[in-house]
C-alpha positions, 0 to 999 in steps of 0.5 A: 466266253462272249455272248451276243444279246439281242431282243425285240426284233418285231419282224413284220411290223409296218409303220403306217402304210410302209412295209419295212421288210427290207430294213428288217433284212438289212439289220438282221444281216448286220446282227449276224455280221457282228456275231461273226466278227466278234466270234461270239460263243452264244446268241441270246434273243430275249423275246418278240422275234416277230410282231404278230403271234402268227406272222406273215409268211415273209416275216416268219421265213426271215426270222427262221432264216436269221436264227438258223444263220446265227446258229451256224457257228454257235448255239442260239436261245430265244424266249417268246415275248408278249408279241410272240406265240408261245404255241408257235415257239413250242411247235417249232422247237423240236424242228430247230433244236437239232440245228442249234436253235433253242426256242422256249415258248412256255414257262417251264420248271427249271428241271424240265426245260426251263434251264439249258446247260452245257450238255445241251448248248455245248458251251460252258453256260447255263441259261434260264429262259423266262418267256413273257408271263401274261397276268392270268397265266397259271404256272404249275410250279407256282401253284405248288408253292402256294404263291399264285394268288399274288400281285403280278410283280410278286409272281415274277419275283417268285419265278425268277427266285426259283430259276436263280436257285436252280441256276446256282446249283447247275452252274457250279464253279465251271459254267456261267449262269445267265437269266434271260427274261421278257418283262418290264421292271418299274423305273425304266426310261422311255419316251411316251411323247409319241407312240412306241413299238411296245404294246401299251396293253402290257406296259402299265402298272399291272405288268410292272415288276420290281428290281427285286425280280432281278436275282443276284445269282446270274452273272448277266441278265438278258432282258427284253420288252423295253425298246429303249436300250438301257441298263435295268434300274436297281439290278444287283448284277449286270442286267440290260434291255438290249432294245429293239433293232429298229425304231419301230414308231416315233416315240423311239425316234433318235434312240441309238439301237444296239446289240450287247456283247457280254464278256463272261467267265465262271466266277465273276460278273460279266462285263458288257459293251454296246455295239451300235446298229446302223441299218434302218431308216431314220424317224423324225417328227417335224413341225413348221409351216409348209414352206419351211418343211418343203424346203427340206425335201432333199434332206428328208427324202429318205426319212420316215416323217411325222409332220405337224404343219402350221396353217392359217386354216383348213388345207384340203390338199395338205395330205396329198402334197405331203405324200407327193413331196415326201415318199416316206411320210407316215403322219400329217396333221394341220396345226391351226391357230387357237381362237381367241373367242370360246363362247358357246354358239347357240343355234337359234333360228340358224340352219345347221349349215350357217351354224357350222360356218359361224363355228368355223369362222370363230375357230379359225378367224376366216371364212370356211372354204366352200369345199368344206361347207359342201362336204358338211352339207353332204354329211348332214344330208346323209345323217338326216336320211339315215334310218334310226 
């Protein structure tokens, strides 16, 4: 059987002032076309369908339409990620289940909705769904095992171990056991040189599980949460982060986004194929003087841009010129030369106005523009007149 694994849609996420709903619509349409062209038997969505727990109406509608469109030809299983609302998933689940979409918002016992088998899905597969686990969350079947007061990584490993044992029994010799989960395994490779689409709150050591959290029983482990497509480091079985559908911030610029096609049958480990996605605007970080950047206006006209412009001093019109020249500029910053002198300035008998002018001249090796000094005077007056 063939399975399409996709993850981290983040429908509704903006990039600065730019709405990206058209891009989400295009790339989700591409996912649907791949599912049809490859004649897949099952679609797995391993978390973060939406970017916000309560998504805007257009984002909610697009997500539901996509899930239902994918389910027209095969069952779809999705778990809630850290950006999703588990409560929303649970509220929608009974409405979507009759149409072939199975949402898992809460972490459930294997025999009480944690596992979905052939009797529910209609295909020879057993899927264990492990939604995102927040650190303070209590899981009832963990309490009974006396294992709750452990480190986060130990909690995750205990839950996957419970699912693994149930998967092996439920799948037997006739079905394919699959684990789908949304958490971070330590050792994953991500570019942190610029902001990324993953939520930093849930990316630190407190939320890092170990490779021991990936059990040996499933024939494939479908992971979500990490946006850079990659195999799970140290996993004993085929396990992949499918990655996000679009580059969601500049730390993801240059990553080839994808879906994973999984070929599996009972009794053998799955094989995987990455199918690249082509929709969505390119993101690029560009550094240079204004002349060299402006000369690339035609080349960069449809690109989301993070611009660093080398200047000899303060340029009060830089941001306006950048927005006028590049329709999809997101960030603009001036890179001024470092001053060679770093001695501490003492106010002495100088006015604040003169002290600031001296500071500017020291830092930028040129006199402060009159407009900037006037603005400083306005701010100083406002601060002086403000009530204590």
